[in-house]
C-alpha positions in Angstrom: -18.2 5.9 0.8 -15.0 6.0 -1.2 -12.0 5.9 1.1 -9.5 5.7 -1.8 -11.4 8.2 -4.0 -8.9 11.0 -3.5 -5.8 9.0 -4.4 -4.2 9.6 -7.7 -2.9 6.6 -9.8 0.7 7.0 -8.5 -0.3 7.0 -4.9 -2.7 4.1 -5.4 0.0 2.1 -7.2 2.5 2.8 -4.4 0.0 1.6 -1.8 -0.6 -1.6 -3.8 3.2 -2.1 -4.1 3.8 -1.6 -0.4 1.2 -4.0 0.6 2.8 -6.6 -1.7 6.2 -5.7 -0.2 4.7 -6.2 3.3 3.5 -9.6 2.3 6.9 -10.4 0.9 8.7 -9.5 4.1 6.1 -11.4 6.2 6.2 -14.6 4.3 9.7 -14.8 2.6 11.9 -12.6 4.7 11.9 -9.9 2.0 13.3 -12.1 -0.7 11.6 -11.5 -4.0 9.9 -14.6 -5.5 7.9 -15.6 -8.5 4.6 -14.9 -6.7 5.6 -11.3 -6.0 6.7 -10.8 -9.6 3.4 -12.1 -10.9 1.6 -9.4 -8.8 4.1 -6.6 -9.3 5.4 -6.1 -12.9 8.9 -5.1 -13.7 10.5 -6.8 -10.7 11.9 -10.0 -12.3 15.4 -8.7 -12.0 15.1 -9.0 -8.2 14.1 -12.7 -8.0 16.1 -14.3 -5.3 17.3 -11.0 -3.9 16.0 -9.1 -0.9 13.6 -6.3 -1.9 15.4 -2.9 -1.6 12.9 -1.2 0.7 13.8 2.5 1.2 12.9 4.6 4.2 11.2 7.1 1.9 8.9 4.3 0.6 7.9 3.5 4.1 7.4 7.2 5.0 5.2 7.8 1.9 3.1 4.7 2.8 2.6 6.0 6.4 1.6 9.4 5.1 -0.9 7.9 2.7 -2.4 5.6 5.4 -2.8 8.5 7.9 -4.6 10.5 5.2 -6.8 7.5 4.3 -7.5 6.9 8.0 -8.6 10.5 8.5 -10.8 10.4 5.4 -12.4 7.2 6.5 -13.2 8.5 10.0 -14.7 11.6 8.5 -16.9 9.6 6.1 -18.1 7.3 8.8 -18.9 10.3 11.0 -20.8 11.9 8.2 -22.8 8.7 7.6 -23.5 8.4 11.3 -24.8 12.0 11.5 -27.0 11.5 8.4 -28.5 8.4 10.0 -29.1 10.0 13.4 
């Protein structure tokens, strides 16, 4: 089972970024810190500032998660029917 198999590099990168942004908002109120910059390159200029999350970034994330969810359900159903 490869739930992320149909993602291209840009989409996978966006998902990884958004999960780091989620962590940032959960643990530091959205303020960019050194830990975030170690995990996400090219963000040093934002240290000490709130991450500029755009509505379009959140919408893209939700679309990707919906598609991944549908793909995962489909793969699990296929495995279940093969094992029945």
